[in-house]
N, C-alpha and C positions, 0 to 999 in steps of 0.2 A: 506604597510600592506597587508598581504596575507589572503585570506579567506580560511577557512577549512570547507570542506563538511563532513557530518557525515552520517552514515547509522544507522537507528533506527530499532531494531528488535522487531516485535510484533508477538508472537505466540498466536493465538486466540483459539487453540484447547481446552484448559481447560475451556474456557468461555462458558456461556450459549449462544446459538445462537442469542437470542434477544438482547444481549449486544455487539455483535461483530462489527457491522457497526458503531454504536455510538462511541465505544471506538476507533476504527481506525480513524474516522474523527476528534475526539478530539486530538489524537496524530498528525495527519496530519495538523490540524489547528495551532499547536504550532511549527511546523517545519519551519525553514527558507528555502527560495528558494535555490536550489542547493543540499539539503539533499535528501536522499532516505530512503524509508521504506521497510524493508524486511518482508513481510507478510508470516507467516507459518500457513497453514490451513489443515483441514482434508478432504476437498472437493474442487473441482474447484470453485474458487471465481468469476466466470463469472458474476453473478448478481452484484457484487461489481464493476466490470469493467464498467458495464452499468450505474451504479450510478455515478461513476467518470466521464464517458463520458458525462452525462447529466449535472452534477453540476460543473465540473472542466475542461470544454472544453479547450484544448490547454495548460493546466497548469500541465500536468502530462505525464509521459512515463511509460508504463506498459510492463514488460518483465518477461515471465515465465522462472524460473530457474530450476524448477522440477515440473513435471505434473503427480503426482499420481503413482500408484493408492491409496496409503495410505497417502502420504504427498504431498502437493502443496506448492511451494515456489515461490513467486512473488516479484520482485523488482519494486517498484513504486517510480519514481523519481519526485521531485517537481521542477518546473521551467516553463519557457515559451517555449513551443514546438509547432511546426506547423504540 
């Protein structure tokens, strides 16, 4: 049996800012290990990175794919990383 990894796309730009982190962590919590989340945002999500670093230490990989000035795209992979 082979495992299939998926990429989930979450564009938070149309959401009210107060709902963004909660929505993202809800999606993250439902994702299996090995999947990734493509976050699309209207600003640098650095505060989100710090939240991941504090709450998901060693369980994610963060990679900027596009860094503004109008759109930021970040791939966040779920798994055991050192």
